[in-house]
N, C-alpha and C positions, 0 to 999 in steps of 0.2 A: 200243446203237448198230446197226444193220441190219444185218443180212448179205443176202449172195446167193442168192434161194432157187430153186431149178433141180428139174423133176421128172422122173424116168426116165419113159422111151418106154412100158414093161411099166405105171410108173403112174398114165400121161394113159388110156393104155386100159383102164384100171380103172376111172376116172373118167366116160370117155366110156360103157362101158360100164353102169356104174350108171346115169347119164343118159338112158340109151336105154329103160333099163326103169321112172324113174319115173317119164318121161313117156305109155310104153302105161301105167299104171295112171291118172294122171290127170294134165289136162291141163295146164302149166307146174310141176306136182312138179319137175318134172329141175333148173325154172331156183332153183324152190327150195330142192332141194339143191347146185345152184354157188353161192348165197349162200352156206349152212352153210357149204359145204367153206370160201369165201373169210375169213369171217371165221376158221376156227382156222389155217389157215396164213398171216396175220396176227399172229395172238395166238402162235405159231409164229416167226413172221420177227423179232419183237419181242423173243422169249424163249425158245428152244430149251430152258431147263433148265424148264421149267416142264413140261413134264410128263415121264411115267416111264420111265426106263431098263428095257426087257424083255426084250431078249436082246442077250447084247454090248452091242455100240454102237449098239440100235436104242432109238429111245423110242417110246411111242407118246402120240397123242391123238385124242379120240375127239371124233365131228360131232354138234351139236346136231339135236334133233328124226329122225336116222337112223339106225339103227345100224350106219354106218358105223367104220371107226379109221384112222388115218391114221400112216403108220410110216416115220419119217427118220434119220437119222445125221446128223452133223453136225461142221465143226468150227471153227476162229476166223471163216473167210470166207464158208463155205458151206455152206448146207442147202439136203439130198438128199430131196428125197422117192421113196422106194424103194417102196410098194404104197400105195392105198387099198383095204382090203377089208371088207366085209362081215363084222360080230362072228362068227354062227356060222359060217365058215369058217374050211379045218384052216390054223394057224399054219404050219405046214411045206412051202408054197407060199410063199411071203412068206421068210421063212425063208430060204429057196435063191437070192432076190433080193440078197440080202448079200453 
């Protein structure tokens, strides 16, 4: 069963900020980041229970090759990405988004 996936505005801003940072480091590294992010989002869409529940209803999926985590919640119809955070950032920031 494929659920609808939505990305909150705050999470879109997280992604844009990470993309810009990687592009400043090495040309096309931001694009590589987006490809890896997209692969994990597709896995989440196919099986949202695949990743561990870490806080209340929030689950965390790690992005391959990059130190980022995707934090999301889901119900029977929709998966909502609440944050795309660097693994070293303070988790209190994304917990406020719940």
